[in-house]
N, C-alpha and C positions, 0 to 999 in steps of 0.2 A: 709148492703144493699147499693148499689150505689144510689147517689142522682140524682133525675131527675131535669130538668131545672126549673120547677115550684118551687121546694123546694129550689134550689139554689137562685133563685130570691127573695124568701121570706126572706132569710137571708142576702142577699148582695145588694139589690137594694130597693130604696123607691117605694112606690105604683105606682107612675106615670111611672117610668122607668121600673118597672116590667110589666106593661101593654104593653108598647112599645116593649120590647124585646120579650114578649110572642107573640105579633102580627107578628113580623118578623119571629119568629120560626115557627108559624103556616103557614104563607104564603109560607115559604121555603119548607115545606112539600109538598104543592101543586105543586110548581115549580119542586121539586125533582121528583115527580110522572110523570110530563110531560116530564122531561128530560129522565127519565129511560124508558118511553114508546117509545120514539124515533120515528122511522119510522112508528111504529104501530099506533101512535096517530096523524099522519099527520102533525107533527110540525117541520119537518126538512126543510132545504132549505131557500132561500132568500125570503124576503117579498116584494122585488121589490121597496124598498124605501131606503133613506139615512137618517142618523141622523145628528145632528147639526155639527158634525165634518166631514161630507162628507163621512162617512163610510157606506158600505152596511149593512142594517139591516137584521137580520135573523128573521124568524117567531117567534122563541122563545124569541128573544130580546123584541119584542113588547108584546107578551103574558105575559112575566115575568114583564115587566114594568107596564102594566095595573093592574096586580094582586097586585103588591106592592103598587101602588098609592091608590087603593081601600082599601087595608088592613090598611094602615097608616091613611088615612082620617077617618076611622071608629073607631080609637082607643079612641078618645076623648082627647088625650094628644098632638097631633101633629098639629102645626099651619100652616106648609107648608113643601113641599117636593121639592127636586131638583134632577133630574135624568140626567145621561149622555145622555140619548136618547131624551131629550126635550130641545128645544131652551131656554126656560125661566123656572123659578120656577113655582110650582103649589100650590098656597095658598089654604087652606081649607076655603071656603067662610063663613064669619061671625064668624070665630074663631081665629082671630089674637092674642088673649091673651093666647092661649094654650102654655105650657112650652117648647116644643121642636120643632126644625127644623131638618129634616133628609135629608141627601144626600145619593144617592145610585147609584151603577152600577148594573143594574138588572141582567145582565148575562155576567160577565167578561170572556174573552176568547172565545167569541161566534163564532169566525172563526173555532174553533175546534168542534163545535156541531156535524156537519155531519160526523166527523171521529171518534166519540165516545171517545174523550179525556176529562179529567176532566175540568170542568168549574165551575163558582161560582157566588154568589151574595156578593157584598161588601157594607157595610153601615157605615155611620158616623153620630153621634148624636151631635147637637150643641144646646146651650141654645137659646131661643127666646129672642132677644133684647127687645121685647115688647115696641116698639116705634110707634105703629100704624100699618098701612098696611104692609103686608109681600111682599117684593120685592126681586129682585135678590141681592140687596145690603145687605139685612138682613143676607144672608148666607156668606158674605165676612169676615169671621173670621179666624184668624190663627189656625193651627192645635192644638196649645196648649190649645185652648178653648173647644176642644171636651170633651163631658161628657162620651161618650162611643163610641166604634168602634168594628167592627167585620166583619166576612164573613161566608158564608156557601159554602162549596166546595161539588159539586155533582160528586162523583167519585165512586170507588168500594163500599165505604161507603159514606153516607151523614154526614158531620161533621160541627158543628157550633163552631166557635172560637170567643171568646168574651173578651173584657177588659172594666172595668170601671175606669181605671187608677190605679188599685191596683193589678197588675199582670195579667196574661193571663190564661184563663181556656178553656177547650175544651169539647164538648159534641158530642155524636154519636147518630144518629137517629136509634131507634129501630122501624123498620117498622111494626112489628106485634103489638107492644103496642101503636104505634102512638105517641111516645114521645121521646124527647132527654134525654139521660142518660149521666151524667158527666163521662168522661173517662180520664181527666187530670186535676189535681188540680193546676198545675203550669207549664206552658210551658217555657222552658229556652233555649235561643240561646247561644251555647258555644262561648267563646271569639275567639277561633281559629277554623279553618276549612280547609278542603282539597277539598271543592266543590265550584264551581262558576257557575252562570247562566247568560248567555249573548247571544245575537243573533250575532254569529260570522260572518254571511254574511255581516254585516255592518262594519267589521273591517277597511276597507280602508277609511271609512268616519270619524273615531273617532279622537278626539283631542289627543294631545301628552300624557297627563297624563294617559288616559285610555289605549292608545297604549302601553305605558311603563309597566303599571300594568299587563295587560293581557300577554304581551310578557314574563314577568318574571314567570307567572304561567305556561305558556306553556313550558318553559325551564325545569321545574321540578327539579329533583335531581341534574342535571348538571348545574343549574343556581344559581343565588344569593339567592333564597328561600331555596334551599337544600332539597326540598321535592316535590313529585308528586301531581298534582291536577287533579281532574276529573271535566269535564263540564257536566252540566245537564240543558237542556232547553226544557220546555214544551210549551212555547209561550202562556201560560195562567197565568197571574200574580198571580191569586188567588191560583193556584196549585203550582207555583214556590215558592211563599212566604210560603205556607203551609209546603213545604218541609224544608225551612229554619227554620221555627218555630219548626218543629219536630226533626230535627237533625243537624241544623246549616248550614252555607253556606253564600254566598253573592249573591244577585240578583242585576243586573245592567241593566238599560236602559238609557244610557247617551245621552246627546245632541250630534249632530255631524255636520259635515261640509256641508251636503247636503243643509241645509237652516240655515245659521248662525244666522238669526234673530228669529228662532224658538227655544224656550227655552228647548224643549224636546218633547217626544212622549206621556207620560202618563199624566193623568189628576190629578192636585193637589188635588181638592176637593173630587173626587169620588174614587181615587185609592191611591195616594201617602200619603195623610194625614192619612186616617184610617190605612193603612198598616204600616206606620211609627210609629203610636201610639202603635200598637200591638207589633212590633219588639222592640221598646224601652222598653215597659213594660216587655218584656221577656229578657231584658238584652243586646239587640243589639243596633245598631246605624243606623241613616239614614242621607243622605247627598245628595245635589242636584248639586254639583260642586262648590258652593260658600258658602253654609250655611246649617245648620240643617233644614230639610224640615219643621218640625213643627213650626219653627219660621217665615216662609214666610208669609208676609201679602198679601193675595189674592186681586187681582184687577178685576178679571173677573170670572164668574161662571164656565166657561169652560177652565180656565187657565191650561196650560201644564207646566211640569217641568221635568228636568232630575231626575232619581231615582237611588240611590245606597244605599242598605240597607242590614242588616244582621249581621253576626258575627262582634263584635266590633273592634277587632284588624285589620281585613281586611278593613273594612270601614274607619277606621282611616288612614290606609296606603294610600288608594285612596285619601282621603282628603289631606294628607300631600303632595302627588304628585301634586295635583292641586295648592297647595300653593307655591311649589318650583319655 
C-alpha cells in the first residue's frame, strides 16, 4: 500500500515539523480547490493592487496569501512568516519562542492564473534564532540553514514536493480521499540533459556568458555541443522546476543589462533558496552567476538574485563560462 503524507511524516520528521508540513498540505488542498474552481469561483482577474515588488496582484494571490498566514499561525510551531506579497514579516503575537520561521510565495506564476497554466506555492522553513522579537532580520539566514523546503504545483494533478535535507520526495493529492499519497521516494535530476528553460525574449539583454551558453545550445548537432537541445518555458518557476526535478533540464533566469544594478528577477528567500535546496538534494546544482545560491548571505527580505539551476553538468558549464 502506498504511504500517505501523515505516515511519511511520522517516520521522517519530528513532531513539530510534522505539524508544520501537515498544515501546509492542508491549506494547499484549499488553495488547489480554489484554483481548480477558476472562473466558477469568481477568483480570477486582478485585485487592483500591487505587492511590495510593484507587481499587479491577482485575486488568488491575496486569497492564497491570507489562507497560508492563518494556517501557519494556528500550528503552534511557527513564530513568524514572511511572504512575497507582504512588505514586512508577520510575527505571531506573543509566540516569538516557537521553533520555526516560514517564508513563502503563496502563488508562484500567478500571471498564468487566468490562462489555466500550472501555478504553485513555494515554501522555505528556517530555524527561529530565538533572540527575542521576530523582525525582518530574523529571516536573513543563508539557504544552507533551511530545515525544509518544498512546493505544491497546481496542475493536471496537485503535487507536493518536499525535502528535509535527506533527498526529495513527492506526493500526489487524491481528491476523493482528501489526502496526499507518496508517488516518488527519491526524485533525481540527471547530470546531463537536452532541455533548457529560459525566457528567450530577453536574449538581447543577457551578459556574454549566458549569450555564449545559449548560442551553443541553439547550434545543436552542428555546434560544439554536438547534440540538439529543446527549449521549454512555462513562465511559472514552480512548474519549470517541477519538470527539471521530474526529468532533468536547466532552468535559467539570469540578470541582464536592462538594469545592471539589479542582481536578478527572482526572490532569493521565497523562490531561489527553497528551489535550490530541492534541486541540490536531488543531485543537481544551483548558481547565481558568482556563487552557489544557498551560500548567499541575504541582506534584505525581498532580495533578488540571478538563478541557474538543474542538471549538474549544465549548471557547471554555465558557471565555468562566468569564470572565464
